[in-house]
N, C-alpha and C positions, 0 to 999 in steps of 0.2 A: 413408541415411533418418535425418530429426534424430530429436533427443530428443523431442522434441513428436510426431511420425508415429509413433516406434516406442512410443512411451507410449497413442496413440489404438489402433495396431493389437493392443497386448497388453489393453487394455481392451473392446474386440470381439472377442478370440479369447474371452472369457470370459461373454459375452452365449450365451445358446441360438441354436439353430441356426435357428430361423426367424426369430430377429431380426436376428442375421449375413445371412443372407439379404436381408431388406430392406434391412439397412445396404447392401449389395452390391449389388442394384438401385436403391437411392436413390444410390450413387457413380456407377454408370455412367453414370442417365439424367443425373448434371449435367454429365459429361464430353462427353457427345454434342454434337455440332455443332449449332446451331441449325436447324431445317429454316423453308426459304423459306418464304415467304409462297406459298401455293397461289394465285397471281393469275396473269394471263397467258391466252391462247389455248394453246398448248401443255398448261399443266396443263389446263385445260377440255377438252381433245382427250381427255387419257389420261384423265380421269375419266369420259367418255363410253365409252369403247375398252373400260376396265377394268368399268362397270356394263352393256356390252352382254354382255362375255366372262359376269358371273353370272350376266344376265338370260338367256341363251342356253344356260347351266345348264355354258358349256366352263371356270369357272375351278374349280379346285379350291382350295376353302374349308377351313379347320381353325379347327374352336370356339378360341375365347379361350383358356380352361382349359384346352386341349391345350397348347397355344402356350407357357402361363406356364408350365405343369409341366415342358417339355421344356427352357426356359430355366432354372428352380429345376435342373433336372437336370443342366446344363451345367455351374453352378454352383459343384454339391456333386462335378464329375468324374467323373459318369455317365452323362453320354450320348455318344453315339459320334458325331455330328455337330453 
């Protein structure tokens, strides 16, 4: 690790837990590959398929607050999955 990176890490570890999690989320989001533009027939077909599943009650949906908490738990090392 470079000295600059070590200095950033040391500073980040001094942050309150909630701010460390926000920082971790932001760093992970910044390192994700860009999502391709949702264009083309394959995307439209997939959107229709998923929409039909939701409309028919066949899709297992998870509320956003629950998903976000699962991610936070995993980042904190408490999650099982």
